[in-house]
A tleap script that builds the chain and sets N, CA, C and O, in Angstrom:
source leaprc.protein.ff14SB
mol = sequence {
  NMET ARG ILE VAL LEU ASP THR ASN VAL VAL
  VAL SER ALA ALA PHE PHE GLY GLY PRO PRO
  ARG GLY VAL VAL ASP ALA TRP ILE ASP GLY
  ARG LEU GLN VAL ALA LEU SER SER SER ILE
  PHE ASP GLU TYR LEU THR VAL CYS ASP ARG
  MET ARG ILE LYS TYR PRO GLU ALA ASP TYR
  GLN PRO LEU LEU THR ALA LEU LEU ALA HIE
  GLY ALA LEU LEU PRO ASP ILE SER ALA SER
  THR PRO ILE THR ASP ASP PRO ASP ASP ASP
  LYS PHE MET THR CYS ALA HIE GLN SER GLY
  ALA ILE VAL VAL SER GLY ASP ARG HIE LEU
  ILE ALA ALA SER GLY TRP ARG GLY VAL GLU
  VAL LEU THR PRO ALA GLN LEU LEU ALA THR
  LEU ALA CSER
}
set mol.1.N position { -44.240 113.704 -40.305 }
set mol.1.CA position { -45.246 113.420 -39.304 }
set mol.1.C position { -44.743 112.263 -38.431 }
set mol.1.O position { -44.285 111.241 -38.942 }
set mol.2.N position { -44.838 112.441 -37.105 }
set mol.2.CA position { -44.388 111.375 -36.155 }
set mol.2.C position { -45.639 110.570 -35.788 }
set mol.2.O position { -46.731 111.110 -35.610 }
set mol.3.N position { -45.421 109.207 -35.680 }
set mol.3.CA position { -46.582 108.336 -35.315 }
set mol.3.C position { -45.966 107.370 -34.286 }
set mol.3.O position { -44.772 107.073 -34.243 }
set mol.4.N position { -46.945 106.909 -33.449 }
set mol.4.CA position { -46.717 105.703 -32.606 }
set mol.4.C position { -47.533 104.607 -33.152 }
set mol.4.O position { -48.734 104.790 -33.347 }
set mol.5.N position { -46.981 103.506 -33.407 }
set mol.5.CA position { -47.683 102.386 -33.889 }
set mol.5.C position { -48.270 101.446 -32.786 }
set mol.5.O position { -47.499 100.983 -31.945 }
set mol.6.N position { -49.533 101.162 -32.756 }
set mol.6.CA position { -50.034 100.255 -31.817 }
set mol.6.C position { -49.642 98.836 -32.188 }
set mol.6.O position { -49.376 98.622 -33.371 }
set mol.7.N position { -49.583 97.954 -31.408 }
set mol.7.CA position { -49.135 96.582 -31.667 }
set mol.7.C position { -49.976 95.924 -32.751 }
set mol.7.O position { -49.426 95.154 -33.538 }
set mol.8.N position { -51.224 96.172 -32.832 }
set mol.8.CA position { -52.052 95.563 -33.886 }
set mol.8.C position { -51.606 95.954 -35.259 }
set mol.8.O position { -51.703 95.156 -36.192 }
set mol.9.N position { -51.114 97.170 -35.413 }
set mol.9.CA position { -50.628 97.635 -36.690 }
set mol.9.C position { -49.271 96.961 -37.067 }
set mol.9.O position { -49.040 96.515 -38.191 }
set mol.10.N position { -48.417 96.930 -36.044 }
set mol.10.CA position { -47.128 96.232 -36.388 }
set mol.10.C position { -47.280 94.759 -36.691 }
set mol.10.O position { -46.618 94.243 -37.591 }
set mol.11.N position { -48.156 94.058 -35.944 }
set mol.11.CA position { -48.412 92.655 -36.188 }
set mol.11.C position { -49.112 92.473 -37.521 }
set mol.11.O position { -48.766 91.567 -38.278 }
set mol.12.N position { -50.060 93.290 -37.814 }
set mol.12.CA position { -50.771 93.102 -39.054 }
set mol.12.C position { -49.797 93.397 -40.255 }
set mol.12.O position { -49.804 92.730 -41.290 }
set mol.13.N position { -48.996 94.413 -40.028 }
set mol.13.CA position { -48.005 94.767 -41.158 }
set mol.13.C position { -47.026 93.562 -41.449 }
set mol.13.O position { -46.707 93.226 -42.590 }
set mol.14.N position { -46.611 92.984 -40.363 }
set mol.14.CA position { -45.554 91.917 -40.432 }
set mol.14.C position { -46.160 90.592 -40.922 }
set mol.14.O position { -45.491 89.855 -41.646 }
set mol.15.N position { -47.343 90.288 -40.567 }
set mol.15.CA position { -47.873 89.028 -40.776 }
set mol.15.C position { -48.963 88.969 -41.925 }
set mol.15.O position { -49.183 87.918 -42.528 }
set mol.16.N position { -49.591 90.076 -42.180 }
set mol.16.CA position { -50.695 90.031 -43.088 }
set mol.16.C position { -50.686 91.071 -44.248 }
set mol.16.O position { -51.198 90.772 -45.326 }
set mol.17.N position { -50.139 92.233 -44.052 }
set mol.17.CA position { -50.164 93.238 -45.068 }
set mol.17.C position { -51.222 94.323 -44.932 }
set mol.17.O position { -51.460 94.851 -43.846 }
set mol.18.N position { -51.851 94.645 -46.056 }
set mol.18.CA position { -52.981 95.548 -46.047 }
set mol.18.C position { -52.538 97.055 -45.673 }
set mol.18.O position { -51.370 97.429 -45.780 }
set mol.19.N position { -53.566 97.866 -45.233 }
set mol.19.CA position { -53.240 99.177 -44.787 }
set mol.19.C position { -52.037 99.353 -43.746 }
set mol.19.O position { -51.227 100.277 -43.831 }
set mol.20.N position { -52.007 98.365 -42.752 }
set mol.20.CA position { -50.929 98.514 -41.802 }
set mol.20.C position { -49.563 98.413 -42.447 }
set mol.20.O position { -48.607 99.084 -42.061 }
set mol.21.N position { -49.509 97.533 -43.462 }
set mol.21.CA position { -48.192 97.432 -44.274 }
set mol.21.C position { -47.865 98.730 -45.107 }
set mol.21.O position { -46.719 99.106 -45.350 }
set mol.22.N position { -48.989 99.352 -45.504 }
set mol.22.CA position { -48.792 100.596 -46.245 }
set mol.22.C position { -48.288 101.647 -45.259 }
set mol.22.O position { -47.494 102.490 -45.676 }
set mol.23.N position { -48.672 101.665 -44.026 }
set mol.23.CA position { -48.213 102.640 -42.977 }
set mol.23.C position { -46.663 102.359 -42.821 }
set mol.23.O position { -45.849 103.278 -42.915 }
set mol.24.N position { -46.312 101.122 -42.593 }
set mol.24.CA position { -44.926 100.762 -42.391 }
set mol.24.C position { -44.097 101.177 -43.657 }
set mol.24.O position { -43.008 101.734 -43.519 }
set mol.25.N position { -44.618 100.904 -44.875 }
set mol.25.CA position { -43.889 101.249 -46.078 }
set mol.25.C position { -43.678 102.759 -46.158 }
set mol.25.O position { -42.653 103.250 -46.630 }
set mol.26.N position { -44.701 103.474 -45.674 }
set mol.26.CA position { -44.574 105.004 -45.760 }
set mol.26.C position { -43.447 105.436 -44.782 }
set mol.26.O position { -42.728 106.401 -45.041 }
set mol.27.N position { -43.310 104.693 -43.645 }
set mol.27.CA position { -42.214 104.966 -42.688 }
set mol.27.C position { -40.869 104.638 -43.323 }
set mol.27.O position { -39.949 105.454 -43.261 }
set mol.28.N position { -40.735 103.474 -43.927 }
set mol.28.CA position { -39.555 102.996 -44.579 }
set mol.28.C position { -39.139 103.919 -45.677 }
set mol.28.O position { -37.948 104.113 -45.920 }
set mol.29.N position { -40.129 104.506 -46.360 }
set mol.29.CA position { -39.826 105.475 -47.410 }
set mol.29.C position { -39.486 106.863 -46.970 }
set mol.29.O position { -39.198 107.745 -47.780 }
set mol.30.N position { -39.524 107.061 -45.580 }
set mol.30.CA position { -39.174 108.324 -45.040 }
set mol.30.C position { -40.311 109.348 -44.877 }
set mol.30.O position { -40.078 110.513 -44.557 }
set mol.31.N position { -41.494 108.898 -45.098 }
set mol.31.CA position { -42.630 109.849 -45.102 }
set mol.31.C position { -43.249 110.061 -43.678 }
set mol.31.O position { -44.074 110.933 -43.403 }
set mol.32.N position { -42.742 109.159 -42.838 }
set mol.32.CA position { -43.206 109.136 -41.361 }
set mol.32.C position { -41.992 108.871 -40.482 }
set mol.32.O position { -41.003 108.259 -40.883 }
set mol.33.N position { -42.136 109.386 -39.224 }
set mol.33.CA position { -41.175 109.033 -38.183 }
set mol.33.C position { -41.981 108.204 -37.123 }
set mol.33.O position { -43.173 108.399 -36.885 }
set mol.34.N position { -41.185 107.240 -36.501 }
set mol.34.CA position { -41.879 106.332 -35.601 }
set mol.34.C position { -41.290 106.678 -34.172 }
set mol.34.O position { -40.074 106.743 -33.991 }
set mol.35.N position { -42.155 106.881 -33.236 }
set mol.35.CA position { -41.771 106.977 -31.844 }
set mol.35.C position { -42.177 105.692 -31.134 }
set mol.35.O position { -43.178 105.081 -31.507 }
set mol.36.N position { -41.409 105.257 -30.095 }
set mol.36.CA position { -41.760 104.084 -29.324 }
set mol.36.C position { -41.028 104.174 -27.992 }
set mol.36.O position { -40.099 104.953 -27.776 }
set mol.37.N position { -41.534 103.302 -27.116 }
set mol.37.CA position { -40.784 103.195 -25.845 }
set mol.37.C position { -40.409 101.684 -25.695 }
set mol.37.O position { -40.838 100.826 -26.466 }
set mol.38.N position { -39.604 101.433 -24.679 }
set mol.38.CA position { -39.154 100.018 -24.523 }
set mol.38.C position { -40.385 99.164 -24.107 }
set mol.38.O position { -40.358 97.977 -24.433 }
set mol.39.N position { -41.401 99.606 -23.460 }
set mol.39.CA position { -42.478 98.739 -23.079 }
set mol.39.C position { -43.335 98.510 -24.390 }
set mol.39.O position { -43.925 97.444 -24.562 }
set mol.40.N position { -43.384 99.495 -25.264 }
set mol.40.CA position { -44.103 99.304 -26.594 }
set mol.40.C position { -43.329 98.297 -27.359 }
set mol.40.O position { -43.928 97.361 -27.889 }
set mol.41.N position { -42.035 98.420 -27.457 }
set mol.41.CA position { -41.220 97.447 -28.238 }
set mol.41.C position { -41.398 96.087 -27.668 }
set mol.41.O position { -41.622 95.134 -28.415 }
set mol.42.N position { -41.304 95.946 -26.324 }
set mol.42.CA position { -41.534 94.724 -25.725 }
set mol.42.C position { -42.874 93.951 -26.023 }
set mol.42.O position { -42.927 92.725 -26.125 }
set mol.43.N position { -43.889 94.752 -26.145 }
set mol.43.CA position { -45.113 94.243 -26.456 }
set mol.43.C position { -45.107 93.789 -28.018 }
set mol.43.O position { -45.627 92.727 -28.360 }
set mol.44.N position { -44.546 94.576 -28.843 }
set mol.44.CA position { -44.347 94.133 -30.302 }
set mol.44.C position { -43.703 92.722 -30.302 }
set mol.44.O position { -44.211 91.810 -30.954 }
set mol.45.N position { -42.639 92.563 -29.602 }
set mol.45.CA position { -41.833 91.384 -29.672 }
set mol.45.C position { -42.629 90.186 -29.032 }
set mol.45.O position { -42.610 89.083 -29.576 }
set mol.46.N position { -43.282 90.399 -27.950 }
set mol.46.CA position { -44.036 89.376 -27.310 }
set mol.46.C position { -45.199 88.886 -28.238 }
set mol.46.O position { -45.353 87.682 -28.447 }
set mol.47.N position { -45.948 89.755 -28.745 }
set mol.47.CA position { -47.010 89.355 -29.623 }
set mol.47.C position { -46.603 88.683 -30.936 }
set mol.47.O position { -47.199 87.715 -31.407 }
set mol.48.N position { -45.519 89.288 -31.498 }
set mol.48.CA position { -45.039 88.726 -32.800 }
set mol.48.C position { -44.461 87.312 -32.420 }
set mol.48.O position { -44.641 86.393 -33.219 }
set mol.49.N position { -43.835 87.103 -31.345 }
set mol.49.CA position { -43.277 85.687 -31.116 }
set mol.49.C position { -44.498 84.728 -30.877 }
set mol.49.O position { -44.455 83.564 -31.275 }
set mol.50.N position { -45.583 85.240 -30.221 }
set mol.50.CA position { -46.672 84.325 -30.183 }
set mol.50.C position { -47.342 84.053 -31.554 }
set mol.50.O position { -47.784 82.941 -31.843 }
set mol.51.N position { -47.395 85.073 -32.345 }
set mol.51.CA position { -47.969 84.850 -33.742 }
set mol.51.C position { -47.130 83.893 -34.611 }
set mol.51.O position { -47.671 83.200 -35.473 }
set mol.52.N position { -45.784 83.861 -34.374 }
set mol.52.CA position { -44.929 83.000 -35.133 }
set mol.52.C position { -45.305 81.514 -34.981 }
set mol.52.O position { -45.111 80.725 -35.906 }
set mol.53.N position { -45.821 81.154 -33.857 }
set mol.53.CA position { -46.368 79.781 -33.752 }
set mol.53.C position { -47.410 79.398 -34.779 }
set mol.53.O position { -47.360 78.330 -35.387 }
set mol.54.N position { -48.350 80.302 -34.950 }
set mol.54.CA position { -49.402 80.098 -35.954 }
set mol.54.C position { -48.951 80.334 -37.381 }
set mol.54.O position { -49.404 79.648 -38.297 }
set mol.55.N position { -48.087 81.272 -37.576 }
set mol.55.CA position { -47.570 81.653 -38.890 }
set mol.55.C position { -46.102 81.570 -39.006 }
set mol.55.O position { -45.453 82.615 -39.046 }
set mol.56.N position { -45.517 80.417 -39.065 }
set mol.56.CA position { -44.044 80.287 -38.854 }
set mol.56.C position { -43.376 80.860 -40.128 }
set mol.56.O position { -42.202 81.211 -40.011 }
set mol.57.N position { -43.964 80.993 -41.299 }
set mol.57.CA position { -43.343 81.498 -42.463 }
set mol.57.C position { -43.098 83.032 -42.429 }
set mol.57.O position { -42.326 83.576 -43.219 }
set mol.58.N position { -43.792 83.698 -41.478 }
set mol.58.CA position { -43.611 85.196 -41.529 }
set mol.58.C position { -42.336 85.608 -40.813 }
set mol.58.O position { -41.972 85.144 -39.733 }
set mol.59.N position { -41.716 86.497 -41.500 }
set mol.59.CA position { -40.414 87.019 -40.951 }
set mol.59.C position { -40.548 88.402 -40.433 }
set mol.59.O position { -40.384 89.360 -41.188 }
set mol.60.N position { -40.832 88.543 -39.213 }
set mol.60.CA position { -41.141 89.816 -38.596 }
set mol.60.C position { -39.873 90.461 -37.982 }
set mol.60.O position { -39.863 91.642 -37.636 }
set mol.61.N position { -38.804 89.639 -37.862 }
set mol.61.CA position { -37.650 90.236 -37.254 }
set mol.61.C position { -36.990 91.487 -37.870 }
set mol.61.O position { -36.542 92.378 -37.149 }
set mol.62.N position { -36.934 91.541 -39.302 }
set mol.62.CA position { -36.386 92.719 -39.908 }
set mol.62.C position { -37.070 93.997 -39.548 }
set mol.62.O position { -36.473 95.056 -39.355 }
set mol.63.N position { -38.484 93.812 -39.462 }
set mol.63.CA position { -39.305 95.015 -39.105 }
set mol.63.C position { -38.985 95.495 -37.674 }
set mol.63.O position { -38.747 96.670 -37.394 }
set mol.64.N position { -39.001 94.490 -36.814 }
set mol.64.CA position { -38.719 94.855 -35.404 }
set mol.64.C position { -37.303 95.416 -35.233 }
set mol.64.O position { -37.117 96.336 -34.436 }
set mol.65.N position { -36.362 94.931 -35.904 }
set mol.65.CA position { -34.936 95.458 -35.808 }
set mol.65.C position { -34.924 96.840 -36.334 }
set mol.65.O position { -34.276 97.719 -35.766 }
set mol.66.N position { -35.613 97.057 -37.390 }
set mol.66.CA position { -35.693 98.400 -38.045 }
set mol.66.C position { -36.327 99.478 -37.123 }
set mol.66.O position { -35.866 100.609 -36.968 }
set mol.67.N position { -37.437 98.985 -36.533 }
set mol.67.CA position { -38.167 99.984 -35.532 }
set mol.67.C position { -37.236 100.238 -34.416 }
set mol.67.O position { -37.144 101.399 -34.017 }
set mol.68.N position { -36.524 99.299 -33.850 }
set mol.68.CA position { -35.635 99.579 -32.777 }
set mol.68.C position { -34.424 100.530 -33.187 }
set mol.68.O position { -33.967 101.406 -32.452 }
set mol.69.N position { -34.003 100.251 -34.380 }
set mol.69.CA position { -32.749 100.936 -34.812 }
set mol.69.C position { -33.049 102.304 -35.270 }
set mol.69.O position { -32.224 103.208 -35.137 }
set mol.70.N position { -34.314 102.498 -35.857 }
set mol.70.CA position { -34.543 103.760 -36.558 }
set mol.70.C position { -35.667 104.532 -35.934 }
set mol.70.O position { -35.896 105.682 -36.310 }
set mol.71.N position { -36.377 103.953 -34.997 }
set mol.71.CA position { -37.432 104.735 -34.313 }
set mol.71.C position { -36.868 105.592 -33.177 }
set mol.71.O position { -35.796 105.326 -32.634 }
set mol.72.N position { -37.628 106.618 -32.848 }
set mol.72.CA position { -37.231 107.425 -31.767 }
set mol.72.C position { -37.667 106.720 -30.384 }
set mol.72.O position { -38.841 106.626 -30.023 }
set mol.73.N position { -36.569 106.242 -29.667 }
set mol.73.CA position { -36.872 105.514 -28.469 }
set mol.73.C position { -37.038 106.545 -27.247 }
set mol.73.O position { -36.086 107.256 -26.924 }
set mol.74.N position { -38.117 106.602 -26.659 }
set mol.74.CA position { -38.391 107.450 -25.584 }
set mol.74.C position { -38.578 106.654 -24.319 }
set mol.74.O position { -38.885 105.462 -24.339 }
set mol.75.N position { -38.372 107.394 -23.147 }
set mol.75.CA position { -38.563 106.716 -21.877 }
set mol.75.C position { -39.999 106.312 -21.665 }
set mol.75.O position { -40.886 106.916 -22.268 }
set mol.76.N position { -40.275 105.325 -20.844 }
set mol.76.CA position { -41.623 104.992 -20.575 }
set mol.76.C position { -42.177 105.977 -19.476 }
set mol.76.O position { -41.560 106.249 -18.446 }
set mol.77.N position { -43.405 106.476 -19.814 }
set mol.77.CA position { -43.947 107.394 -18.794 }
set mol.77.C position { -45.349 106.706 -18.502 }
set mol.77.O position { -46.028 106.240 -19.417 }
set mol.78.N position { -45.708 106.674 -17.278 }
set mol.78.CA position { -46.930 106.195 -16.824 }
set mol.78.C position { -47.944 107.319 -16.652 }
set mol.78.O position { -47.621 108.402 -16.165 }
set mol.79.N position { -49.163 107.039 -17.057 }
set mol.79.CA position { -50.244 108.148 -16.832 }
set mol.79.C position { -50.621 108.130 -15.364 }
set mol.79.O position { -50.701 107.076 -14.733 }
set mol.80.N position { -50.854 109.343 -14.827 }
set mol.80.CA position { -51.280 109.452 -13.413 }
set mol.80.C position { -52.679 108.964 -13.229 }
set mol.80.O position { -53.037 108.508 -12.143 }
set mol.81.N position { -53.516 109.047 -14.300 }
set mol.81.CA position { -54.879 108.466 -14.224 }
set mol.81.C position { -55.093 107.601 -15.521 }
set mol.81.O position { -54.405 107.809 -16.520 }
set mol.82.N position { -56.006 106.685 -15.486 }
set mol.82.CA position { -56.267 105.816 -16.635 }
set mol.82.C position { -56.638 106.722 -17.879 }
set mol.82.O position { -57.327 107.731 -17.726 }
set mol.83.N position { -56.207 106.370 -18.987 }
set mol.83.CA position { -56.501 107.087 -20.268 }
set mol.83.C position { -57.543 106.321 -21.043 }
set mol.83.O position { -58.498 106.917 -21.542 }
set mol.84.N position { -57.390 105.041 -21.157 }
set mol.84.CA position { -58.251 104.235 -22.004 }
set mol.84.C position { -58.876 103.178 -21.048 }
set mol.84.O position { -58.438 103.009 -19.910 }
set mol.85.N position { -59.927 102.469 -21.565 }
set mol.85.CA position { -60.562 101.480 -20.872 }
set mol.85.C position { -59.770 100.219 -20.733 }
set mol.85.O position { -60.149 99.307 -19.998 }
set mol.86.N position { -58.605 100.161 -21.479 }
set mol.86.CA position { -57.617 99.095 -21.311 }
set mol.86.C position { -56.274 99.679 -20.883 }
set mol.86.O position { -55.572 100.218 -21.739 }
set mol.87.N position { -55.883 99.610 -19.653 }
set mol.87.CA position { -54.680 100.191 -19.196 }
set mol.87.C position { -53.431 99.795 -19.956 }
set mol.87.O position { -52.480 100.577 -19.972 }
set mol.88.N position { -53.371 98.649 -20.578 }
set mol.88.CA position { -52.226 98.202 -21.367 }
set mol.88.C position { -52.050 99.139 -22.563 }
set mol.88.O position { -50.933 99.295 -23.055 }
set mol.89.N position { -53.175 99.792 -23.060 }
set mol.89.CA position { -53.010 100.674 -24.181 }
set mol.89.C position { -52.540 102.169 -23.815 }
set mol.89.O position { -52.212 102.956 -24.704 }
set mol.90.N position { -52.529 102.483 -22.566 }
set mol.90.CA position { -52.196 103.817 -22.228 }
set mol.90.C position { -50.729 104.169 -22.571 }
set mol.90.O position { -50.427 105.341 -22.794 }
set mol.91.N position { -49.824 103.189 -22.616 }
set mol.91.CA position { -48.454 103.564 -23.054 }
set mol.91.C position { -48.313 104.151 -24.388 }
set mol.91.O position { -47.431 104.980 -24.613 }
set mol.92.N position { -49.201 103.733 -25.347 }
set mol.92.CA position { -49.226 104.346 -26.688 }
set mol.92.C position { -49.608 105.831 -26.603 }
set mol.92.O position { -48.966 106.678 -27.225 }
set mol.93.N position { -50.623 106.130 -25.854 }
set mol.93.CA position { -51.040 107.520 -25.632 }
set mol.93.C position { -50.022 108.362 -24.984 }
set mol.93.O position { -49.790 109.489 -25.421 }
set mol.94.N position { -49.363 107.850 -23.903 }
set mol.94.CA position { -48.364 108.620 -23.223 }
set mol.94.C position { -47.141 108.927 -24.173 }
set mol.94.O position { -46.619 110.041 -24.215 }
set mol.95.N position { -46.739 107.892 -24.905 }
set mol.95.CA position { -45.641 107.993 -25.838 }
set mol.95.C position { -45.946 109.106 -26.908 }
set mol.95.O position { -45.109 109.945 -27.241 }
set mol.96.N position { -47.131 109.041 -27.377 }
set mol.96.CA position { -47.522 109.924 -28.412 }
set mol.96.C position { -47.586 111.359 -27.872 }
set mol.96.O position { -47.142 112.307 -28.519 }
set mol.97.N position { -48.131 111.479 -26.712 }
set mol.97.CA position { -48.137 112.864 -26.036 }
set mol.97.C position { -46.775 113.362 -25.884 }
set mol.97.O position { -46.484 114.500 -26.252 }
set mol.98.N position { -45.901 112.547 -25.345 }
set mol.98.CA position { -44.491 112.946 -25.090 }
set mol.98.C position { -43.770 113.399 -26.315 }
set mol.98.O position { -42.976 114.340 -26.280 }
set mol.99.N position { -44.066 112.680 -27.477 }
set mol.99.CA position { -43.295 112.862 -28.656 }
set mol.99.C position { -44.054 113.854 -29.708 }
set mol.99.O position { -43.470 114.241 -30.720 }
set mol.100.N position { -45.315 114.218 -29.420 }
set mol.100.CA position { -46.111 115.068 -30.352 }
set mol.100.C position { -46.466 114.173 -31.602 }
set mol.100.O position { -46.473 114.610 -32.753 }
set mol.101.N position { -46.721 113.049 -31.299 }
set mol.101.CA position { -47.167 112.070 -32.406 }
set mol.101.C position { -48.702 111.721 -32.513 }
set mol.101.O position { -49.514 112.035 -31.643 }
set mol.102.N position { -48.990 111.095 -33.575 }
set mol.102.CA position { -50.316 110.443 -33.692 }
set mol.102.C position { -50.187 109.045 -33.494 }
set mol.102.O position { -49.210 108.434 -33.927 }
set mol.103.N position { -51.199 108.442 -32.804 }
set mol.103.CA position { -51.285 107.007 -32.612 }
set mol.103.C position { -52.000 106.477 -33.806 }
set mol.103.O position { -53.042 106.990 -34.214 }
set mol.104.N position { -51.400 105.390 -34.394 }
set mol.104.CA position { -52.055 104.627 -35.458 }
set mol.104.C position { -52.458 103.303 -34.914 }
set mol.104.O position { -51.618 102.531 -34.450 }
set mol.105.N position { -53.751 103.020 -34.961 }
set mol.105.CA position { -54.356 101.896 -34.361 }
set mol.105.C position { -55.787 101.580 -34.829 }
set mol.105.O position { -56.555 102.468 -35.199 }
set mol.106.N position { -56.099 100.320 -34.796 }
set mol.106.CA position { -57.461 99.897 -35.021 }
set mol.106.C position { -58.198 99.506 -33.744 }
set mol.106.O position { -59.351 99.078 -33.787 }
set mol.107.N position { -57.525 99.658 -32.613 }
set mol.107.CA position { -57.977 99.244 -31.315 }
set mol.107.C position { -59.128 100.255 -30.881 }
set mol.107.O position { -58.942 101.470 -30.951 }
set mol.108.N position { -60.249 99.740 -30.460 }
set mol.108.CA position { -61.381 100.549 -30.162 }
set mol.108.C position { -61.109 101.351 -28.907 }
set mol.108.O position { -61.555 102.494 -28.810 }
set mol.109.N position { -60.360 100.769 -27.899 }
set mol.109.CA position { -59.958 101.618 -26.763 }
set mol.109.C position { -59.183 102.853 -27.016 }
set mol.109.O position { -59.421 103.920 -26.451 }
set mol.110.N position { -58.201 102.658 -27.929 }
set mol.110.CA position { -57.429 103.808 -28.342 }
set mol.110.C position { -58.163 104.837 -29.143 }
set mol.110.O position { -58.019 106.037 -28.906 }
set mol.111.N position { -59.001 104.358 -30.151 }
set mol.111.CA position { -59.826 105.186 -30.964 }
set mol.111.C position { -60.709 106.008 -30.124 }
set mol.111.O position { -60.915 107.194 -30.380 }
set mol.112.N position { -61.276 105.343 -29.043 }
set mol.112.CA position { -62.239 106.116 -28.155 }
set mol.112.C position { -61.509 107.273 -27.330 }
set mol.112.O position { -62.099 108.270 -26.914 }
set mol.113.N position { -60.187 107.021 -27.150 }
set mol.113.CA position { -59.378 107.943 -26.349 }
set mol.113.C position { -58.802 109.066 -27.212 }
set mol.113.O position { -58.107 109.937 -26.688 }
set mol.114.N position { -59.067 109.070 -28.502 }
set mol.114.CA position { -58.611 110.132 -29.429 }
set mol.114.C position { -58.971 111.490 -28.921 }
set mol.114.O position { -60.138 111.721 -28.606 }
set mol.115.N position { -58.037 112.405 -28.822 }
set mol.115.CA position { -58.243 113.791 -28.283 }
set mol.115.C position { -57.660 113.921 -26.928 }
set mol.115.O position { -57.477 115.056 -26.487 }
set mol.116.N position { -57.340 112.857 -26.201 }
set mol.116.CA position { -56.711 113.006 -24.880 }
set mol.116.C position { -55.386 113.863 -25.022 }
set mol.116.O position { -54.443 113.544 -25.747 }
set mol.117.N position { -55.444 114.939 -24.267 }
set mol.117.CA position { -54.276 115.878 -24.287 }
set mol.117.C position { -53.744 116.272 -25.688 }
set mol.117.O position { -52.572 116.590 -25.891 }
set mol.118.N position { -54.720 116.223 -26.648 }
set mol.118.CA position { -54.381 116.658 -28.035 }
set mol.118.C position { -53.891 115.498 -28.839 }
set mol.118.O position { -53.540 115.703 -30.001 }
set mol.119.N position { -53.831 114.211 -28.288 }
set mol.119.CA position { -53.294 113.166 -29.133 }
set mol.119.C position { -54.430 112.579 -30.014 }
set mol.119.O position { -55.488 112.165 -29.539 }
set mol.120.N position { -54.126 112.578 -31.325 }
set mol.120.CA position { -55.096 111.988 -32.240 }
set mol.120.C position { -54.822 110.569 -32.491 }
set mol.120.O position { -53.663 110.156 -32.521 }
set mol.121.N position { -55.822 109.816 -32.670 }
set mol.121.CA position { -55.701 108.383 -33.031 }
set mol.121.C position { -56.354 108.139 -34.381 }
set mol.121.O position { -57.532 108.450 -34.553 }
set mol.122.N position { -55.635 107.598 -35.328 }
set mol.122.CA position { -56.169 107.380 -36.675 }
set mol.122.C position { -55.932 105.907 -36.935 }
set mol.122.O position { -54.987 105.312 -36.417 }
set mol.123.N position { -56.802 105.329 -37.742 }
set mol.123.CA position { -56.632 103.977 -38.224 }
set mol.123.C position { -55.641 103.976 -39.350 }
set mol.123.O position { -55.405 105.019 -39.959 }
set mol.124.N position { -55.046 102.835 -39.652 }
set mol.124.CA position { -54.086 102.813 -40.737 }
set mol.124.C position { -54.625 103.386 -42.066 }
set mol.124.O position { -53.933 104.109 -42.783 }
set mol.125.N position { -55.919 103.022 -42.366 }
set mol.125.CA position { -56.524 103.519 -43.601 }
set mol.125.C position { -56.699 105.062 -43.561 }
set mol.125.O position { -56.511 105.730 -44.577 }
set mol.126.N position { -57.069 105.635 -42.350 }
set mol.126.CA position { -57.224 107.138 -42.251 }
set mol.126.C position { -55.786 107.742 -42.400 }
set mol.126.O position { -55.644 108.782 -43.042 }
set mol.127.N position { -54.803 107.166 -41.868 }
set mol.127.CA position { -53.468 107.803 -41.943 }
set mol.127.C position { -52.966 107.782 -43.483 }
set mol.127.O position { -52.359 108.713 -44.012 }
set mol.128.N position { -53.299 106.641 -44.073 }
set mol.128.CA position { -52.825 106.498 -45.595 }
set mol.128.C position { -53.593 107.549 -46.350 }
set mol.128.O position { -52.998 108.183 -47.222 }
set mol.129.N position { -54.944 107.806 -46.077 }
set mol.129.CA position { -55.661 108.754 -46.822 }
set mol.129.C position { -55.168 110.164 -46.501 }
set mol.129.O position { -55.222 111.039 -47.366 }
set mol.130.N position { -54.687 110.408 -45.275 }
set mol.130.CA position { -54.139 111.736 -44.974 }
set mol.130.C position { -52.882 111.923 -45.822 }
set mol.130.O position { -52.701 112.942 -46.489 }
set mol.131.N position { -52.022 110.908 -45.773 }
set mol.131.CA position { -50.718 111.021 -46.678 }
set mol.131.C position { -51.028 111.136 -48.076 }
set mol.131.O position { -50.265 111.789 -48.788 }
set mol.132.N position { -52.071 110.574 -48.572 }
set mol.132.CA position { -52.406 110.711 -50.002 }
set mol.132.C position { -52.869 112.080 -50.415 }
set mol.132.O position { -52.719 112.458 -51.577 }
set mol.133.N position { -53.456 112.869 -49.452 }
set mol.133.CA position { -54.088 114.081 -49.791 }
set mol.133.C position { -53.073 115.258 -49.687 }
set mol.133.O position { -53.432 116.407 -49.944 }
savepdb mol mol.pdb
quit
């Protein structure tokens, strides 16, 4: 199963754990494939760098390095019309559409856009439940 990870999932996995870490662990175990674009990766890096100020003990670099090295890097594609109520979130939907992936996110704007052009959006807990069944 191919997935696109929203930034909130990557940040939560790197800094806090919980279901987002379970999703990342499933990817590391080879049960999932990750798709991303350069703008998605840039957002991961920017937000993690900001979080490092508050949580200096967290080591997020190995995760970001692995995502860049082992994720399917796709070109950035802009939507011709807005997809979500937050245009910054549209890149996750277009990447998922382009790669035939599911978006994994807890973001309400992305969850509300689930179904756009067949792109499903699942929370980390929902994805883990799907993998367990």
